[in-house]
N, C-alpha and C positions, 0 to 999 in steps of 0.2 A: 622307391626308398631304398636304402643300403639296409648289408644284413648289421651293419653296425649299431646306425639309427632302427632298428629293430629293438634289438636287443636292450639298449639303453631306453626306449618306450617302455618296454617288457619288465624292465628289473624297476622301473620307475613305477606301475604299477607294480607289481610283487609289493612291494614298499609302502605304497598306496592303502593297502587291502593288510599291513600287517598295522601298519596305523590304526585302524578300523578294525582290527580286533585285540586289538595292546599284545598281541603280540612281541613283543621281548626278543626275544631267539632268531627269527628271522631279521626283521632293525637293524639288528645288529650286525647280523648278519651282513646285511645287506653295505653297511655304513664302513666308513672309514675309521679306524677310530680318534683323528685327529680331525673327526665333520666337525667345521663350524659353521656358525649360522647369526642370521638376523630373522628374528620374528615376535614376535606380537609379545607372547611370556616372557620371551627379554627386555623388557621395559628399553629397545632403542642400544641395547648392548648388545655387542656380539659377544657370542655364546662358543665356549670353545670346547673340541671331545664329547663326548657316552656319555656322565654322569647327569647332565641336566635336564636331556631326555628321557632319559629311565627311570628316573620323580617323577614321569610323568603314566609311563606306562605300568609303577610297583601302585598306582592311587587304587583305592576300593571303589568300588561300581560295577558300572554295566551288567551283562543276567538279560538286557533288553535286546533287541534288534540290532545287529550291528549295520552302522551306516555305510553308503555308499556313495564311493571313489572315483568321480570319472574326471580325464582333463579332457579341456575345451580348448582347442584353437592353439593346440599345439606347431611348437615351436621347434625344430636340434640341430644340431649343429657341432658336426665333429672335426676339431680342429686334433690333431695329430690322435694322441692318446687323453683324449678330453672331451668329452662331450657336453654343450650347454642345453637344456631342454629347457624351455618357456613353456607357460599355459595355464589355462584359468582352470582351480578348483573345485567342482563342483564336487558337494556330500547334502547326499539327500538323506535324511534319520525320521525317525521317529520318538515323537518326545513322551515321557510318561504321559501324557494324559493322552497318549495316541493319534496324536496328531501330526501329520509330517511337518517337514521343513526343509529347507533348504538353506546352507550356506555356501557362499565364495570367499574365495582365496585366490588370489593375482600369486606364483610360483616362477623361482627359477631356481632348478636343478644342476649342479653342478657334476660330472661324472669323470674317475678316470678308470684308465682300465690297465691295470693291476694283475702281474701274474696270472694273468690271462682270462684275471676275471673283474666289472662294472663295478667301482667300488663306489657310493655317493661321500660326498667329499666338502664338499657345501651348498647348503641353499638359504635363500632368503621366500620368504614368505610374508607378506602380506593382507587384511583385511580389503576386503573386495569393497569399489566406488561403486561400485554397480548397481543397481536397484531400485 
C-alpha cells in the first residue's frame, strides 16, 4: 500500500469517527466547501456544499455510546491528486433499549489533495442490500 493510500484511508476513518461523534468542526475540516453527495437523506438529489450536512450535526440527541464505524472490503485508486475509495461501512451501535445493532451502507468517497492535505470532495452512499 502506498503512502498516499494510507493517508486517504486514515483521513476517511477520521471523517467516519467525526460523524459518529457528532463532531462538526472535524468533519468540516476534512471536507471541501464544495462537497457534493448523493445519499439517502437527499431523496435522490445531488446535494452541494456543507449546509445540508451541518443540519444533521446540529440536531439534538445522542448522549449514549457512540457507534463504531468499520470500513470493510475497501478498494482505493489514486489518479493524480485524486483518490477514489469504495468500501462497505459497517456501523455497530447500541440502541436506547440496550440492544446492539449493525447497519451497513455501500459508500464511494472521492478525495483530492489540495495544498498538501486530502479534502473530501464527493461521496455516494447507499443503504446496504446485504443482510
